[in-house]
Structure formats: C-alpha cells, structure tokens
C-alpha positions in Angstrom: 14.3 14.4 1.7 11.3 15.2 0.9 10.1 18.7 1.8 7.0 19.4 3.7 6.0 22.1 1.8 6.6 20.6 -1.8 2.8 19.1 -2.2 3.7 18.4 -6.0 6.5 16.4 -4.9 4.6 14.6 -2.3 1.7 13.6 -4.6 4.3 11.7 -7.2 5.0 9.1 -4.1 3.6 6.0 -3.3 1.9 5.1 0.1 5.0 3.3 1.1 7.2 6.4 0.1 5.2 8.5 2.2 5.5 6.6 5.2 8.9 6.4 4.9 9.4 10.0 4.3 7.5 10.9 7.4 9.3 8.3 9.7 12.4 8.8 8.5 12.5 12.6 8.7 14.5 14.0 12.0 11.5 16.4 12.6 8.9 14.1 11.4 7.5 15.2 7.7 3.9 16.0 8.8 3.5 17.1 5.5 3.8 13.4 4.0 1.6 12.4 6.8 -1.1 14.7 5.8 -0.6 14.0 2.1 -1.0 10.1 2.7 -4.1 10.6 5.3 -5.7 12.9 2.7 -5.6 10.5 0.1 -7.2 8.0 1.8 -9.9 10.0 3.7 -12.8 9.4 1.2 -12.0 5.7 1.0 -11.9 5.6 4.8 -15.5 7.3 5.1 -16.9 5.2 2.6 -15.7 2.0 4.3 -17.1 3.3 7.3 -20.4 4.4 6.2 -21.2 1.0 4.4 -20.7 -0.7 7.7 -22.3 1.7 10.0 -24.8 3.0 8.0 -25.3 6.3 9.7 -23.5 9.5 8.3 -22.2 11.4 11.5 -21.4 8.1 13.1 -19.2 7.1 9.9 -17.4 10.8 10.3 -16.6 9.6 14.3 -15.7 6.3 13.2 -13.1 7.4 10.1 -11.6 9.8 12.5 -11.2 7.8 15.2 -9.5 5.4 12.3 -7.1 8.4 11.6 -5.9 8.9 15.1 -4.8 5.4 15.2 -3.7 4.9 11.8 -1.4 8.0 13.2 -0.7 6.4 16.6 0.4 2.9 14.8 2.3 4.2 11.7 5.2 2.8 12.7 4.2 -0.6 12.9 3.4 -0.5 9.2 5.0 -3.3 7.7 5.8 -2.2 4.0 5.3 -6.0 2.9 1.5 -5.3 2.9 -0.7 -2.8 1.2 -1.2 0.2 3.2 -4.6 0.6 1.7 -5.1 -2.9 3.2 -3.5 -2.2 7.0 -5.6 0.9 6.7 -9.3 -0.4 5.8 -8.4 -3.6 8.4 -8.0 -0.2 11.3 -11.2 1.2 9.8 -13.2 -2.1 9.9 -12.5 -2.9 13.6 -13.1 0.4 14.7 -16.6 0.3 13.3 -17.1 -3.5 14.1 -16.0 -2.4 18.0 -18.3 0.3 18.1 -21.6 -1.8 16.6 -21.1 -4.2 18.9 -20.9 -2.0 21.5 -24.4 -0.9 20.5 -27.6 -3.1 21.4 -29.2 -2.0 18.4 -29.2 -4.9 16.2 -32.2 -6.3 14.5 -31.9 -9.8 12.3 -30.4 -11.2 9.2 -29.7 -9.7 5.8 -29.2 -9.7 1.8 -31.6 -8.4 -1.4 -31.6 -8.8 -4.7 -28.6 -10.0 -6.4 -27.1 -10.8 -9.5 -26.6 -13.8 -11.4 -23.6 -15.0 -9.3 -25.2 -14.2 -5.9 -23.4 -10.6 -5.7 -25.5 -7.7 -4.6 -25.8 -5.0 -7.6 -22.9 -2.3 -6.5 -25.3 0.4 -7.7 -27.5 -0.1 -4.9 -24.7 -0.6 -2.3 -22.6 2.1 -3.2 -25.5 4.7 -2.8 -26.4 4.1 0.8 -29.1 7.3 0.6 -31.4 8.3 -1.9 -30.8 11.1 -4.5 -32.7 13.4 -6.1 -34.0 12.4 -9.5 -34.0 8.6 -8.5 -37.1 6.8 -9.3 -39.4 6.2 -6.2 -38.9 2.5 -6.6 -34.9 2.7 -6.6 -35.6 5.1 -3.4 -37.7 2.3 -1.7 -35.3 -0.1 -2.6 -32.2 2.0 -0.8 -34.0 2.7 2.0 -35.2 -1.1 2.3 -31.7 -2.0 1.5 -29.8 0.3 4.4 -32.4 -0.9 6.8 -31.4 -4.5 6.1 -27.5 -3.9 6.1 -28.2 -2.1 9.8 -29.8 -5.4 10.7 -27.0 -7.7 9.9 -23.8 -8.4 12.3 -21.1 -6.0 12.3 -18.8 -8.7 10.3 -21.7 -9.4 8.0 -21.3 -5.8 7.3 -17.9 -5.4 6.7 -17.3 -8.4 4.6 -20.1 -7.4 2.2 -18.7 -3.9 1.8 -15.4 -5.3 1.2 -16.3 -7.4 -1.5 -19.7 -5.9 -3.3 -18.6 -1.8 -2.4 -15.1 -2.4 -2.3 -14.4 -4.4 -4.9 -12.1 -6.9 -3.2 -10.8 -9.9 -4.7 -11.1 -12.8 -2.0 -7.1 -12.6 -0.9 -7.2 -9.2 -0.3 -10.4 -9.5 1.8 -8.6 -12.4 3.6 -5.7 -10.7 4.5 -7.7 -7.8 5.3 -10.2 -9.7 8.1 -7.0 -11.9 8.7 -9.0 -15.1 7.3 -8.2 -18.1 5.1 -10.0 -17.6 1.4 -12.2 -20.3 1.9 -13.5 -18.6 5.2 -14.0 -15.6 3.4 -16.4 -17.3 0.6 -18.0 -19.2 3.5 -18.5 -16.2 5.3 -19.6 -14.0 2.4 -22.0 -16.5 1.4 -23.6 -16.8 4.4 -24.0 -12.7 4.8 -25.4 -12.7 1.2 -27.9 -15.0 2.5 -29.0 -13.0 5.5 -29.3 -9.6 3.8 -31.6 -11.4 1.2 -33.8 -12.6 4.2 -33.9 -9.6 5.8 -34.9 -7.5 2.6 -37.5 -10.5 1.9 -38.8 -9.5 5.5 -38.9 -5.3 4.5 -40.6 -6.4 1.2 -44.0 -7.8 0.6 -44.2 -10.8 -1.1 -45.3 -9.8 -4.5 -42.8 -6.6 -4.4 -40.0 -9.3 -3.6 -40.6 -11.8 -6.8 -41.5 -8.4 -9.2 -37.6 -7.2 -8.2 -35.9 -10.6 -8.4 -37.7 -11.1 -12.0 -36.5 -7.9 -13.1 -32.9 -8.3 -12.0 
C-alpha cells in the first residue's frame, strides 16, 4: 500500500495507480487523491478559462470540476485516459454554466494558419501581457471578445484542438462524438470565430492581419 505521507512515492505513480491507491485503501488514501488533483489543476483551470473567458468564473468552474471528479472517481474506467475523462467533466461544467447565461453575442474565428488552425500563441494567451506590442494586445482583446460570442460547444472544441492540441480521436472521446462530426464541428467553429473577428475589425485591419499571417 502506498502511504499518503510519502509524496515522493506518490509522484512516481501514474494517474490510474493514484486512483487505485485512493480507492483500494481502507481509510481512503487522501494523499493519492490530492496528488492526482494537484497534478492536473492547472490544466483544468486553463481549459475552463479558455471556454468561459473570465478568470474568476474559470476558478469557480475549475473548483466545481474538482468536486465532480472527486464525487465520480469511483466510476472512472481505467480503459480511458484520466485526462480525457476529467476534461469531459470540466467541459460539461463550463458548457452548462454558459448555457445558463443569456449573455451571448454572435459567431466566431480569427486569423488562421494555412490549414485553418488558429495560431496557438493567440489562443493560449487570453489576456495581454506587459511587453506585448499594442497590435498584439488589440488582437488578443478582439480574440477574447470573439471567443465569448461563440456557442459554448464551439468554444469547447476550439479549446480542445487549438489550445490543448488534442488529436481528432481524443476530442471525439472527450466530447463523445464521431471523428467525422468532430471535424465538421471544428470547421464550423473556426468559420464562426473568423466571422466574429472580422466583425470586430476594420476591413483594412482584417486584410492586413491576413496578409501578415
């Protein structure tokens, strides 16, 4: 049995082993569960942040996700990746929250790379940082606003593909969709985001950004 007061040994365990250590211990090995959640808390917050677009709300959604993960940990199927299972919970928490907000605007997709994928540098950094150029800060503000205008499912699929970098198969498992459906929904989400970005930009600016990229 892995001791809950032995963080070094716990760190050496993979996710499935930590779950087994927690569930199989007579007194419930809290150390194993804490190590598991700590290992993934930043990823959960980042996923929530990208979908809801607000730091405080993302913290609440991440906390809610943690609570749900703990409550459902007994149902985890080791044939799946823990990160996929956890991301599905986070995504459902965020989508449910956004659906309750009657706070939506319109479509979405911005400047893309050659294959239609959004530049990860823009998607990852939802907020301007010191030292960034005025132009980049403005691009980030427009992107954040455009993302907020998307349907919750569109935000989620863009986050999984263009921020998390998941392949189509992992996205299909996370969202419980067929791979073909993932591809078509991703295409529509990117198209929507592009339209939203264009609606927020002057025509001259849009064409300048596209020429640069």
